[in-house]
MARVEXDREN-659307 format. One record per residue (C-alpha): residue number from 1; residue in three letters; x, y, z. Coordinates in nm, 2 decimals. Layout:
[NUM ALA [X Y Z]]
...
! end
This chain:
[1 MET [1.12 3.94 6.05]]
[2 LYS [0.80 3.82 5.88]]
[3 GLU [0.55 4.06 5.71]]
[4 LYS [0.24 3.96 5.52]]
[5 VAL [0.25 4.11 5.17]]
[6 GLY [-0.08 3.98 5.04]]
[7 ASN [-0.25 3.67 4.90]]
[8 CYS [-0.16 3.47 4.59]]
[9 THR [-0.38 3.57 4.29]]
[10 VAL [-0.44 3.21 4.20]]
[11 CYS [-0.48 3.00 4.52]]
[12 GLY [-0.53 3.27 4.79]]
[13 LYS [-0.23 3.15 5.00]]
[14 GLU [-0.08 3.42 5.21]]
[15 VAL [0.26 3.55 5.07]]
[16 PHE [0.51 3.70 5.31]]
[17 CYS [0.82 3.91 5.31]]
[18 LEU [1.08 3.71 5.51]]
[19 ASN [1.38 3.92 5.63]]
[20 GLY [1.36 4.15 5.33]]
[21 PHE [1.30 3.88 5.07]]
[22 LEU [0.96 3.83 4.90]]
[23 ASN [0.85 3.47 4.94]]
[24 GLY [0.67 3.48 4.61]]
[25 VAL [0.66 3.65 4.27]]
[26 LEU [0.52 3.99 4.17]]
[27 ASP [0.46 4.02 3.79]]
[28 ASN [0.44 4.33 3.57]]
[29 GLN [0.07 4.36 3.61]]
[30 LYS [0.12 4.37 3.99]]
[31 ASN [-0.03 4.02 4.05]]
[32 LEU [0.12 3.83 4.34]]
[33 PHE [0.19 3.46 4.31]]
[34 CYS [0.31 3.20 4.56]]
[35 PHE [0.60 2.99 4.43]]
[36 LEU [0.38 2.68 4.36]]
[37 CYS [0.14 2.87 4.14]]
[38 ILE [0.41 3.06 3.95]]
[39 GLU [0.58 2.72 3.87]]
[40 LYS [0.25 2.58 3.74]]
[41 LYS [0.19 2.90 3.53]]
[42 GLU [0.54 2.88 3.38]]
[43 LYS [0.50 2.51 3.29]]
[44 GLN [0.17 2.59 3.11]]
[45 ALA [0.34 2.86 2.89]]
! end
């Protein structure tokens, strides 16, 4: 099952829930990130 959750806050890519698992990251401020953008964000920190 594949459901669209929203779009990445940084790049706008669609983020989906695949079989009950979020295919991205939701932070404490309720920002949604795709895996590529969260990796870039963590490397900058």
